[in-house]
A tleap script that builds the chain and sets N, CA, C and O, in Angstrom:
source leaprc.protein.ff14SB
mol = sequence {
  NMET THR HIE VAL THR VAL LEU PHE ALA ALA
  VAL ALA VAL CYS ALA ALA SER LEU LEU GLY
  TRP SER ILE THR TYR SER TYR GLY GLN LEU
  ARG THR ILE ALA GLU PHE VAL LEU PRO ALA
  ARG LEU ALA PRO TRP TRP PRO LEU MET VAL
  TYR GLY PRO TRP PHE VAL ALA ALA LEU SER
  ILE LEU ARG ALA ALA VAL ARG GLN ARG THR
  ALA LEU ARG SER TRP GLY VAL LEU LEU LEU
  THR SER ALA MET ALA VAL ALA LEU CYS VAL
  SER HIE ALA PRO HIE SER VAL LEU ALA LEU
  VAL THR LEU GLY ILE PRO PRO VAL THR ALA
  LEU VAL CYS PHE TRP GLU LEU VAL GLY GLN
  PHE SER PRO LYS HIE ARG ALA ARG LYS GLY
  ALA HIE CALA
}
set mol.1.N position { 114.813 107.859 94.245 }
set mol.1.CA position { 113.458 107.451 93.911 }
set mol.1.C position { 112.586 108.682 93.696 }
set mol.1.O position { 112.696 109.675 94.415 }
set mol.2.N position { 111.734 108.595 92.710 }
set mol.2.CA position { 110.829 109.709 92.470 }
set mol.2.C position { 109.585 109.560 93.345 }
set mol.2.O position { 109.320 108.495 93.900 }
set mol.3.N position { 108.843 110.635 93.451 }
set mol.3.CA position { 107.614 110.612 94.241 }
set mol.3.C position { 106.597 109.641 93.646 }
set mol.3.O position { 105.848 108.993 94.377 }
set mol.4.N position { 106.574 109.544 92.323 }
set mol.4.CA position { 105.639 108.634 91.656 }
set mol.4.C position { 105.978 107.189 91.996 }
set mol.4.O position { 105.075 106.388 92.238 }
set mol.5.N position { 107.250 106.843 92.018 }
set mol.5.CA position { 107.675 105.481 92.359 }
set mol.5.C position { 107.290 105.148 93.793 }
set mol.5.O position { 106.812 104.048 94.071 }
set mol.6.N position { 107.494 106.088 94.699 }
set mol.6.CA position { 107.122 105.878 96.101 }
set mol.6.C position { 105.609 105.700 96.219 }
set mol.6.O position { 105.145 104.849 96.977 }
set mol.7.N position { 104.851 106.482 95.489 }
set mol.7.CA position { 103.397 106.367 95.513 }
set mol.7.C position { 102.944 104.998 95.002 }
set mol.7.O position { 102.093 104.360 95.622 }
set mol.8.N position { 103.498 104.546 93.890 }
set mol.8.CA position { 103.125 103.234 93.352 }
set mol.8.C position { 103.540 102.115 94.304 }
set mol.8.O position { 102.817 101.130 94.453 }
set mol.9.N position { 104.681 102.258 94.939 }
set mol.9.CA position { 105.116 101.254 95.922 }
set mol.9.C position { 104.165 101.238 97.118 }
set mol.9.O position { 103.830 100.168 97.624 }
set mol.10.N position { 103.733 102.399 97.568 }
set mol.10.CA position { 102.795 102.467 98.699 }
set mol.10.C position { 101.456 101.839 98.332 }
set mol.10.O position { 100.868 101.120 99.140 }
set mol.11.N position { 100.974 102.100 97.131 }
set mol.11.CA position { 99.721 101.490 96.676 }
set mol.11.C position { 99.867 99.975 96.629 }
set mol.11.O position { 98.965 99.257 97.060 }
set mol.12.N position { 100.983 99.479 96.113 }
set mol.12.CA position { 101.216 98.037 96.021 }
set mol.12.C position { 101.264 97.399 97.409 }
set mol.12.O position { 100.692 96.329 97.615 }
set mol.13.N position { 101.937 98.040 98.359 }
set mol.13.CA position { 102.026 97.495 99.717 }
set mol.13.C position { 100.648 97.496 100.385 }
set mol.13.O position { 100.275 96.518 101.032 }
set mol.14.N position { 99.903 98.570 100.235 }
set mol.14.CA position { 98.553 98.633 100.815 }
set mol.14.C position { 97.639 97.581 100.194 }
set mol.14.O position { 96.896 96.901 100.902 }
set mol.15.N position { 97.694 97.450 98.885 }
set mol.15.CA position { 96.854 96.462 98.202 }
set mol.15.C position { 97.219 95.050 98.641 }
set mol.15.O position { 96.333 94.233 98.891 }
set mol.16.N position { 98.502 94.756 98.739 }
set mol.16.CA position { 98.939 93.416 99.159 }
set mol.16.C position { 98.540 93.137 100.604 }
set mol.16.O position { 98.131 92.022 100.929 }
set mol.17.N position { 98.652 94.134 101.470 }
set mol.17.CA position { 98.275 93.953 102.876 }
set mol.17.C position { 96.780 93.701 103.022 }
set mol.17.O position { 96.368 92.780 103.727 }
set mol.18.N position { 95.978 94.509 102.364 }
set mol.18.CA position { 94.531 94.325 102.439 }
set mol.18.C position { 94.112 93.028 101.760 }
set mol.18.O position { 93.171 92.372 102.206 }
set mol.19.N position { 94.793 92.657 100.699 }
set mol.19.CA position { 94.541 91.383 100.038 }
set mol.19.C position { 94.775 90.233 101.004 }
set mol.19.O position { 93.938 89.337 101.113 }
set mol.20.N position { 95.897 90.248 101.703 }
set mol.20.CA position { 96.196 89.205 102.684 }
set mol.20.C position { 95.163 89.145 103.794 }
set mol.20.O position { 94.726 88.057 104.168 }
set mol.21.N position { 94.762 90.296 104.328 }
set mol.21.CA position { 93.753 90.312 105.384 }
set mol.21.C position { 92.425 89.766 104.877 }
set mol.21.O position { 91.782 88.974 105.566 }
set mol.22.N position { 92.010 90.174 103.693 }
set mol.22.CA position { 90.727 89.737 103.143 }
set mol.22.C position { 90.682 88.230 102.959 }
set mol.22.O position { 89.690 87.585 103.297 }
set mol.23.N position { 91.753 87.674 102.425 }
set mol.23.CA position { 91.786 86.229 102.209 }
set mol.23.C position { 91.828 85.490 103.532 }
set mol.23.O position { 91.172 84.459 103.683 }
set mol.24.N position { 92.586 85.996 104.493 }
set mol.24.CA position { 92.648 85.359 105.808 }
set mol.24.C position { 91.277 85.349 106.467 }
set mol.24.O position { 90.872 84.335 107.035 }
set mol.25.N position { 90.568 86.451 106.400 }
set mol.25.CA position { 89.223 86.530 106.982 }
set mol.25.C position { 88.270 85.572 106.281 }
set mol.25.O position { 87.535 84.831 106.934 }
set mol.26.N position { 88.283 85.586 104.951 }
set mol.26.CA position { 87.410 84.695 104.186 }
set mol.26.C position { 87.758 83.237 104.432 }
set mol.26.O position { 86.872 82.389 104.535 }
set mol.27.N position { 89.051 82.948 104.527 }
set mol.27.CA position { 89.499 81.579 104.769 }
set mol.27.C position { 88.933 81.068 106.092 }
set mol.27.O position { 88.452 79.937 106.172 }
set mol.28.N position { 88.991 81.895 107.118 }
set mol.28.CA position { 88.429 81.530 108.416 }
set mol.28.C position { 86.935 81.294 108.343 }
set mol.28.O position { 86.416 80.361 108.957 }
set mol.29.N position { 86.250 82.130 107.601 }
set mol.29.CA position { 84.802 81.980 107.439 }
set mol.29.C position { 84.478 80.671 106.717 }
set mol.29.O position { 83.570 79.945 107.121 }
set mol.30.N position { 85.220 80.371 105.648 }
set mol.30.CA position { 84.986 79.133 104.903 }
set mol.30.C position { 85.310 77.905 105.755 }
set mol.30.O position { 84.621 76.888 105.668 }
set mol.31.N position { 86.348 77.998 106.571 }
set mol.31.CA position { 86.697 76.890 107.467 }
set mol.31.C position { 85.584 76.650 108.474 }
set mol.31.O position { 85.243 75.500 108.754 }
set mol.32.N position { 85.014 77.709 109.021 }
set mol.32.CA position { 83.918 77.584 109.983 }
set mol.32.C position { 82.711 76.914 109.331 }
set mol.32.O position { 82.064 76.067 109.947 }
set mol.33.N position { 82.408 77.286 108.101 }
set mol.33.CA position { 81.291 76.670 107.382 }
set mol.33.C position { 81.579 75.185 107.154 }
set mol.33.O position { 80.688 74.350 107.313 }
set mol.34.N position { 82.815 74.852 106.784 }
set mol.34.CA position { 83.184 73.458 106.521 }
set mol.34.C position { 83.074 72.601 107.777 }
set mol.34.O position { 82.801 71.404 107.683 }
set mol.35.N position { 83.280 73.189 108.937 }
set mol.35.CA position { 83.194 72.437 110.194 }
set mol.35.C position { 81.798 71.877 110.448 }
set mol.35.O position { 81.645 70.915 111.201 }
set mol.36.N position { 80.778 72.468 109.826 }
set mol.36.CA position { 79.414 71.974 109.985 }
set mol.36.C position { 79.197 70.650 109.258 }
set mol.36.O position { 78.342 69.862 109.663 }
set mol.37.N position { 79.957 70.391 108.189 }
set mol.37.CA position { 79.672 69.220 107.352 }
set mol.37.C position { 80.836 68.260 107.175 }
set mol.37.O position { 80.643 67.150 106.680 }
set mol.38.N position { 82.031 68.659 107.565 }
set mol.38.CA position { 83.209 67.812 107.371 }
set mol.38.C position { 83.794 67.362 108.703 }
set mol.38.O position { 83.566 68.005 109.727 }
set mol.39.N position { 84.547 66.261 108.700 }
set mol.39.CA position { 85.261 65.872 109.917 }
set mol.39.C position { 86.237 66.971 110.340 }
set mol.39.O position { 86.743 67.718 109.501 }
set mol.40.N position { 86.494 67.061 111.625 }
set mol.40.CA position { 87.328 68.137 112.180 }
set mol.40.C position { 88.719 68.193 111.552 }
set mol.40.O position { 89.274 69.282 111.402 }
set mol.41.N position { 89.291 67.060 111.185 }
set mol.41.CA position { 90.639 67.065 110.612 }
set mol.41.C position { 90.666 67.566 109.167 }
set mol.41.O position { 91.720 67.987 108.690 }
set mol.42.N position { 89.529 67.531 108.458 }
set mol.42.CA position { 89.472 67.998 107.068 }
set mol.42.C position { 89.019 69.455 106.938 }
set mol.42.O position { 89.388 70.132 105.979 }
set mol.43.N position { 88.242 69.932 107.870 }
set mol.43.CA position { 87.660 71.279 107.777 }
set mol.43.C position { 88.698 72.391 107.598 }
set mol.43.O position { 88.459 73.302 106.804 }
set mol.44.N position { 89.849 72.360 108.304 }
set mol.44.CA position { 90.812 73.447 108.104 }
set mol.44.C position { 91.399 73.493 106.690 }
set mol.44.O position { 91.861 74.546 106.249 }
set mol.45.N position { 91.385 72.387 105.992 }
set mol.45.CA position { 91.983 72.330 104.657 }
set mol.45.C position { 90.977 72.601 103.548 }
set mol.45.O position { 91.373 72.897 102.420 }
set mol.46.N position { 89.705 72.508 103.839 }
set mol.46.CA position { 88.688 72.634 102.801 }
set mol.46.C position { 88.724 73.980 102.069 }
set mol.46.O position { 88.537 73.988 100.852 }
set mol.47.N position { 88.949 75.105 102.729 }
set mol.47.CA position { 88.971 76.380 101.994 }
set mol.47.C position { 90.011 76.426 100.864 }
set mol.47.O position { 89.919 77.270 99.972 }
set mol.48.N position { 90.986 75.533 100.900 }
set mol.48.CA position { 91.948 75.489 99.796 }
set mol.48.C position { 91.286 75.088 98.480 }
set mol.48.O position { 91.825 75.356 97.407 }
set mol.49.N position { 90.128 74.453 98.559 }
set mol.49.CA position { 89.385 74.107 97.343 }
set mol.49.C position { 88.911 75.371 96.624 }
set mol.49.O position { 88.729 75.360 95.406 }
set mol.50.N position { 88.715 76.445 97.363 }
set mol.50.CA position { 88.335 77.727 96.763 }
set mol.50.C position { 89.576 78.567 96.499 }
set mol.50.O position { 89.765 79.063 95.388 }
set mol.51.N position { 90.426 78.731 97.515 }
set mol.51.CA position { 91.556 79.643 97.376 }
set mol.51.C position { 92.787 79.016 96.713 }
set mol.51.O position { 93.707 79.746 96.344 }
set mol.52.N position { 92.836 77.713 96.552 }
set mol.52.CA position { 93.925 77.094 95.784 }
set mol.52.C position { 93.893 77.538 94.331 }
set mol.52.O position { 94.878 78.081 93.831 }
set mol.53.N position { 92.756 77.314 93.631 }
set mol.53.CA position { 92.663 77.807 92.252 }
set mol.53.C position { 92.764 79.334 92.166 }
set mol.53.O position { 93.274 79.865 91.180 }
set mol.54.N position { 92.282 80.036 93.189 }
set mol.54.CA position { 92.364 81.497 93.216 }
set mol.54.C position { 93.831 81.930 93.164 }
set mol.54.O position { 94.199 82.802 92.376 }
set mol.55.N position { 94.669 81.312 94.013 }
set mol.55.CA position { 96.085 81.686 94.048 }
set mol.55.C position { 96.818 81.298 92.765 }
set mol.55.O position { 97.661 82.055 92.283 }
set mol.56.N position { 96.511 80.142 92.217 }
set mol.56.CA position { 97.160 79.721 90.970 }
set mol.56.C position { 96.793 80.691 89.845 }
set mol.56.O position { 97.657 81.109 89.075 }
set mol.57.N position { 95.513 81.045 89.754 }
set mol.57.CA position { 95.085 82.015 88.743 }
set mol.57.C position { 95.740 83.373 88.980 }
set mol.57.O position { 96.140 84.043 88.027 }
set mol.58.N position { 95.852 83.781 90.238 }
set mol.58.CA position { 96.474 85.069 90.560 }
set mol.58.C position { 97.938 85.097 90.125 }
set mol.58.O position { 98.402 86.090 89.565 }
set mol.59.N position { 98.654 84.024 90.379 }
set mol.59.CA position { 100.056 83.961 89.949 }
set mol.59.C position { 100.164 83.998 88.428 }
set mol.59.O position { 101.063 84.637 87.883 }
set mol.60.N position { 99.266 83.326 87.753 }
set mol.60.CA position { 99.255 83.336 86.291 }
set mol.60.C position { 98.979 84.740 85.754 }
set mol.60.O position { 99.586 85.168 84.772 }
set mol.61.N position { 98.070 85.442 86.400 }
set mol.61.CA position { 97.745 86.814 85.981 }
set mol.61.C position { 98.928 87.738 86.209 }
set mol.61.O position { 99.242 88.566 85.354 }
set mol.62.N position { 99.591 87.608 87.356 }
set mol.62.CA position { 100.766 88.440 87.627 }
set mol.62.C position { 101.872 88.179 86.606 }
set mol.62.O position { 102.512 89.110 86.117 }
set mol.63.N position { 102.089 86.897 86.288 }
set mol.63.CA position { 103.105 86.560 85.287 }
set mol.63.C position { 102.748 87.165 83.934 }
set mol.63.O position { 103.609 87.716 83.249 }
set mol.64.N position { 101.477 87.062 83.550 }
set mol.64.CA position { 101.034 87.634 82.279 }
set mol.64.C position { 101.183 89.151 82.276 }
set mol.64.O position { 101.563 89.731 81.259 }
set mol.65.N position { 100.892 89.798 83.393 }
set mol.65.CA position { 101.019 91.253 83.469 }
set mol.65.C position { 102.471 91.685 83.308 }
set mol.65.O position { 102.761 92.663 82.619 }
set mol.66.N position { 103.378 90.955 83.943 }
set mol.66.CA position { 104.801 91.291 83.819 }
set mol.66.C position { 105.269 91.105 82.380 }
set mol.66.O position { 106.086 91.879 81.881 }
set mol.67.N position { 104.746 90.074 81.716 }
set mol.67.CA position { 105.132 89.790 80.326 }
set mol.67.C position { 104.285 90.562 79.321 }
set mol.67.O position { 104.436 90.376 78.114 }
set mol.68.N position { 103.407 91.415 79.801 }
set mol.68.CA position { 102.519 92.236 78.986 }
set mol.68.C position { 101.652 91.381 78.068 }
set mol.68.O position { 101.521 91.658 76.876 }
set mol.69.N position { 101.064 90.339 78.644 }
set mol.69.CA position { 100.151 89.453 77.925 }
set mol.69.C position { 98.804 89.451 78.634 }
set mol.69.O position { 98.670 89.943 79.754 }
set mol.70.N position { 97.816 88.889 77.961 }
set mol.70.CA position { 96.502 88.765 78.589 }
set mol.70.C position { 96.382 87.404 79.259 }
set mol.70.O position { 97.094 86.463 78.912 }
set mol.71.N position { 95.487 87.314 80.208 }
set mol.71.CA position { 95.253 86.066 80.937 }
set mol.71.C position { 93.756 85.917 81.172 }
set mol.71.O position { 93.306 85.831 82.314 }
set mol.72.N position { 92.990 85.885 80.094 }
set mol.72.CA position { 91.533 85.864 80.212 }
set mol.72.C position { 91.025 84.632 80.957 }
set mol.72.O position { 90.135 84.749 81.799 }
set mol.73.N position { 91.572 83.460 80.662 }
set mol.73.CA position { 91.128 82.245 81.347 }
set mol.73.C position { 91.407 82.353 82.842 }
set mol.73.O position { 90.566 81.976 83.657 }
set mol.74.N position { 92.572 82.861 83.206 }
set mol.74.CA position { 92.918 83.008 84.616 }
set mol.74.C position { 92.016 84.023 85.300 }
set mol.74.O position { 91.628 83.820 86.451 }
set mol.75.N position { 91.676 85.105 84.624 }
set mol.75.CA position { 90.736 86.067 85.199 }
set mol.75.C position { 89.372 85.411 85.401 }
set mol.75.O position { 88.688 85.688 86.386 }
set mol.76.N position { 88.977 84.541 84.468 }
set mol.76.CA position { 87.723 83.810 84.629 }
set mol.76.C position { 87.735 82.921 85.864 }
set mol.76.O position { 86.761 82.879 86.614 }
set mol.77.N position { 88.843 82.209 86.074 }
set mol.77.CA position { 88.978 81.360 87.268 }
set mol.77.C position { 88.940 82.222 88.523 }
set mol.77.O position { 88.289 81.863 89.504 }
set mol.78.N position { 89.630 83.351 88.495 }
set mol.78.CA position { 89.657 84.237 89.657 }
set mol.78.C position { 88.268 84.781 89.974 }
set mol.78.O position { 87.868 84.823 91.138 }
set mol.79.N position { 87.538 85.193 88.955 }
set mol.79.CA position { 86.183 85.704 89.174 }
set mol.79.C position { 85.245 84.605 89.675 }
set mol.79.O position { 84.436 84.842 90.572 }
set mol.80.N position { 85.351 83.409 89.101 }
set mol.80.CA position { 84.506 82.297 89.526 }
set mol.80.C position { 84.775 81.905 90.973 }
set mol.80.O position { 83.837 81.725 91.750 }
set mol.81.N position { 86.048 81.771 91.344 }
set mol.81.CA position { 86.359 81.381 92.718 }
set mol.81.C position { 86.037 82.508 93.701 }
set mol.81.O position { 85.672 82.234 94.845 }
set mol.82.N position { 86.162 83.746 93.285 }
set mol.82.CA position { 85.750 84.863 94.153 }
set mol.82.C position { 84.249 84.832 94.385 }
set mol.82.O position { 83.783 85.052 95.503 }
set mol.83.N position { 83.488 84.559 93.322 }
set mol.83.CA position { 82.030 84.465 93.463 }
set mol.83.C position { 81.654 83.293 94.372 }
set mol.83.O position { 80.735 83.403 95.184 }
set mol.84.N position { 82.371 82.166 94.232 }
set mol.84.CA position { 82.106 81.033 95.123 }
set mol.84.C position { 82.399 81.404 96.567 }
set mol.84.O position { 81.632 81.054 97.464 }
set mol.85.N position { 83.502 82.109 96.802 }
set mol.85.CA position { 83.855 82.515 98.167 }
set mol.85.C position { 82.776 83.414 98.753 }
set mol.85.O position { 82.389 83.246 99.910 }
set mol.86.N position { 82.290 84.367 97.968 }
set mol.86.CA position { 81.219 85.249 98.456 }
set mol.86.C position { 79.971 84.429 98.778 }
set mol.86.O position { 79.382 84.578 99.848 }
set mol.87.N position { 79.571 83.560 97.842 }
set mol.87.CA position { 78.358 82.763 98.049 }
set mol.87.C position { 78.476 81.878 99.285 }
set mol.87.O position { 77.533 81.780 100.071 }
set mol.88.N position { 79.615 81.242 99.459 }
set mol.88.CA position { 79.786 80.367 100.614 }
set mol.88.C position { 79.876 81.145 101.918 }
set mol.88.O position { 79.351 80.710 102.943 }
set mol.89.N position { 80.540 82.292 101.882 }
set mol.89.CA position { 80.671 83.095 103.108 }
set mol.89.C position { 79.320 83.624 103.587 }
set mol.89.O position { 79.079 83.703 104.791 }
set mol.90.N position { 78.444 83.984 102.660 }
set mol.90.CA position { 77.147 84.528 103.072 }
set mol.90.C position { 76.094 83.439 103.256 }
set mol.90.O position { 74.996 83.727 103.732 }
set mol.91.N position { 76.402 82.199 102.890 }
set mol.91.CA position { 75.395 81.133 102.948 }
set mol.91.C position { 74.902 80.834 104.363 }
set mol.91.O position { 73.736 80.481 104.542 }
set mol.92.N position { 75.753 80.967 105.354 }
set mol.92.CA position { 75.344 80.692 106.737 }
set mol.92.C position { 75.165 81.973 107.560 }
set mol.92.O position { 75.067 81.927 108.786 }
set mol.93.N position { 75.125 83.093 106.878 }
set mol.93.CA position { 74.975 84.372 107.581 }
set mol.93.C position { 73.528 84.562 108.024 }
set mol.93.O position { 72.601 84.083 107.372 }
set mol.94.N position { 73.347 85.265 109.139 }
set mol.94.CA position { 71.978 85.644 109.512 }
set mol.94.C position { 71.382 86.466 108.364 }
set mol.94.O position { 72.109 87.135 107.630 }
set mol.95.N position { 70.096 86.411 108.221 }
set mol.95.CA position { 69.452 87.058 107.079 }
set mol.95.C position { 69.201 88.548 107.320 }
set mol.95.O position { 68.068 89.025 107.255 }
set mol.96.N position { 70.277 89.259 107.596 }
set mol.96.CA position { 70.190 90.712 107.690 }
set mol.96.C position { 71.172 91.291 106.673 }
set mol.96.O position { 72.192 90.681 106.352 }
set mol.97.N position { 70.848 92.456 106.186 }
set mol.97.CA position { 71.703 93.088 105.180 }
set mol.97.C position { 73.103 93.325 105.741 }
set mol.97.O position { 74.094 93.101 105.046 }
set mol.98.N position { 73.188 93.769 106.975 }
set mol.98.CA position { 74.485 94.038 107.589 }
set mol.98.C position { 75.346 92.773 107.663 }
set mol.98.O position { 76.537 92.821 107.356 }
set mol.99.N position { 74.761 91.652 108.063 }
set mol.99.CA position { 75.516 90.400 108.147 }
set mol.99.C position { 75.963 89.945 106.760 }
set mol.99.O position { 77.104 89.515 106.591 }
set mol.100.N position { 75.088 90.033 105.776 }
set mol.100.CA position { 75.444 89.618 104.413 }
set mol.100.C position { 76.575 90.474 103.854 }
set mol.100.O position { 77.505 89.955 103.237 }
set mol.101.N position { 76.497 91.771 104.066 }
set mol.101.CA position { 77.550 92.673 103.581 }
set mol.101.C position { 78.855 92.419 104.326 }
set mol.101.O position { 79.919 92.349 103.711 }
set mol.102.N position { 78.775 92.281 105.644 }
set mol.102.CA position { 79.975 92.070 106.451 }
set mol.102.C position { 80.712 90.798 106.043 }
set mol.102.O position { 81.940 90.795 105.958 }
set mol.103.N position { 79.982 89.734 105.792 }
set mol.103.CA position { 80.611 88.466 105.431 }
set mol.103.C position { 80.935 88.366 103.944 }
set mol.103.O position { 81.819 87.600 103.561 }
set mol.104.N position { 80.243 89.119 103.107 }
set mol.104.CA position { 80.479 89.054 101.667 }
set mol.104.C position { 81.559 89.984 101.152 }
set mol.104.O position { 82.115 89.747 100.080 }
set mol.105.N position { 81.865 91.036 101.893 }
set mol.105.CA position { 82.837 92.020 101.412 }
set mol.105.C position { 84.278 91.494 101.352 }
set mol.105.O position { 84.967 91.803 100.381 }
set mol.106.N position { 84.775 90.723 102.324 }
set mol.106.CA position { 86.185 90.317 102.243 }
set mol.106.C position { 86.607 89.605 100.953 }
set mol.106.O position { 87.677 89.929 100.438 }
set mol.107.N position { 85.841 88.657 100.395 }
set mol.107.CA position { 86.277 88.082 99.116 }
set mol.107.C position { 86.260 89.105 97.976 }
set mol.107.O position { 87.106 89.055 97.083 }
set mol.108.N position { 85.308 90.021 98.006 }
set mol.108.CA position { 85.255 91.070 96.986 }
set mol.108.C position { 86.450 92.012 97.155 }
set mol.108.O position { 87.065 92.429 96.174 }
set mol.109.N position { 86.767 92.340 98.400 }
set mol.109.CA position { 87.924 93.191 98.679 }
set mol.109.C position { 89.207 92.532 98.190 }
set mol.109.O position { 90.080 93.203 97.640 }
set mol.110.N position { 89.327 91.224 98.388 }
set mol.110.CA position { 90.512 90.498 97.903 }
set mol.110.C position { 90.627 90.636 96.389 }
set mol.110.O position { 91.720 90.866 95.870 }
set mol.111.N position { 89.525 90.501 95.687 }
set mol.111.CA position { 89.535 90.626 94.225 }
set mol.111.C position { 89.922 92.035 93.790 }
set mol.111.O position { 90.747 92.202 92.892 }
set mol.112.N position { 89.339 93.038 94.415 }
set mol.112.CA position { 89.635 94.434 94.064 }
set mol.112.C position { 91.098 94.766 94.369 }
set mol.112.O position { 91.763 95.416 93.561 }
set mol.113.N position { 91.599 94.334 95.510 }
set mol.113.CA position { 92.997 94.605 95.865 }
set mol.113.C position { 93.946 93.911 94.896 }
set mol.113.O position { 94.972 94.471 94.510 }
set mol.114.N position { 93.599 92.697 94.508 }
set mol.114.CA position { 94.450 92.000 93.535 }
set mol.114.C position { 94.442 92.732 92.209 }
set mol.114.O position { 95.485 92.860 91.568 }
set mol.115.N position { 93.282 93.216 91.787 }
set mol.115.CA position { 93.179 93.966 90.545 }
set mol.115.C position { 94.080 95.199 90.595 }
set mol.115.O position { 94.762 95.511 89.618 }
set mol.116.N position { 94.085 95.894 91.719 }
set mol.116.CA position { 94.957 97.057 91.880 }
set mol.116.C position { 96.437 96.650 91.864 }
set mol.116.O position { 97.274 97.347 91.290 }
set mol.117.N position { 96.740 95.536 92.489 }
set mol.117.CA position { 98.122 95.054 92.501 }
set mol.117.C position { 98.588 94.729 91.094 }
set mol.117.O position { 99.712 95.068 90.724 }
set mol.118.N position { 97.751 94.082 90.309 }
set mol.118.CA position { 98.102 93.772 88.913 }
set mol.118.C position { 98.290 95.066 88.125 }
set mol.118.O position { 99.136 95.142 87.234 }
set mol.119.N position { 97.504 96.072 88.453 }
set mol.119.CA position { 97.641 97.364 87.783 }
set mol.119.C position { 99.017 97.983 87.945 }
set mol.119.O position { 99.432 98.791 87.114 }
set mol.120.N position { 99.728 97.618 88.999 }
set mol.120.CA position { 101.075 98.137 89.206 }
set mol.120.C position { 102.064 97.554 88.201 }
set mol.120.O position { 103.134 98.120 87.978 }
set mol.121.N position { 101.702 96.415 87.592 }
set mol.121.CA position { 102.579 95.758 86.622 }
set mol.121.C position { 102.111 95.932 85.187 }
set mol.121.O position { 102.748 95.425 84.264 }
set mol.122.N position { 101.017 96.635 84.987 }
set mol.122.CA position { 100.425 96.734 83.657 }
set mol.122.C position { 101.256 97.627 82.747 }
set mol.122.O position { 101.970 98.513 83.217 }
set mol.123.N position { 101.161 97.389 81.442 }
set mol.123.CA position { 101.887 98.225 80.480 }
set mol.123.C position { 101.474 99.690 80.571 }
set mol.123.O position { 102.287 100.580 80.318 }
set mol.124.N position { 100.225 99.946 80.930 }
set mol.124.CA position { 99.751 101.322 81.051 }
set mol.124.C position { 100.550 102.052 82.125 }
set mol.124.O position { 100.909 103.217 81.956 }
set mol.125.N position { 100.829 101.356 83.238 }
set mol.125.CA position { 101.625 101.938 84.324 }
set mol.125.C position { 103.037 102.238 83.834 }
set mol.125.O position { 103.583 103.300 84.135 }
set mol.126.N position { 103.618 101.340 83.105 }
set mol.126.CA position { 104.981 101.543 82.600 }
set mol.126.C position { 105.058 102.730 81.648 }
set mol.126.O position { 106.046 103.464 81.646 }
set mol.127.N position { 104.017 102.918 80.838 }
set mol.127.CA position { 104.003 104.045 79.911 }
set mol.127.C position { 103.947 105.359 80.673 }
set mol.127.O position { 104.646 106.311 80.324 }
set mol.128.N position { 103.109 105.419 81.724 }
set mol.128.CA position { 103.035 106.633 82.539 }
set mol.128.C position { 104.324 106.897 83.257 }
set mol.128.O position { 104.773 108.041 83.337 }
set mol.129.N position { 104.942 105.828 83.796 }
set mol.129.CA position { 106.181 105.974 84.522 }
set mol.129.C position { 107.275 106.516 83.604 }
set mol.129.O position { 108.061 107.374 84.007 }
set mol.130.N position { 107.324 106.015 82.374 }
set mol.130.CA position { 108.318 106.482 81.411 }
set mol.130.C position { 108.084 107.917 81.006 }
set mol.130.O position { 109.035 108.650 80.732 }
set mol.131.N position { 106.817 108.332 80.963 }
set mol.131.CA position { 106.508 109.706 80.579 }
set mol.131.C position { 106.941 110.704 81.634 }
set mol.131.O position { 107.274 111.842 81.304 }
set mol.132.N position { 106.944 110.297 82.912 }
set mol.132.CA position { 107.307 111.208 83.997 }
set mol.132.C position { 108.786 111.210 84.288 }
set mol.132.O position { 109.270 112.099 84.988 }
set mol.133.N position { 109.524 110.237 83.771 }
set mol.133.CA position { 110.943 110.114 84.140 }
set mol.133.C position { 111.815 111.158 83.541 }
set mol.133.O position { 113.024 111.161 83.775 }
savepdb mol mol.pdb
quit
């Protein structure tokens, strides 16, 4: 393995790990918000209304990246559901800048980490990898 391959693998693992943490944190926050308005048996499942389409769009984007195609509609779904997650996470936050940032960053972090993960499969990455080989 070359040093570049190890570096790209490390970036992918870090991005995937932070992506998982961000979604888990946001999911918990959305579940807590849902508990205020939904029956207890439905509240744990409600965040899937946001992250279900997020994951489907993410898989579509990854597939498109591997096939070197665009996925504009899927990116639109991902951006929309990320914005919904941010809005919902900060909706019940105390009205301080620190609380809003603390609760709003995890969905944004998930989006940024996913973007970096997709970058590992992009044609631009393959061109650079081929140039160094």
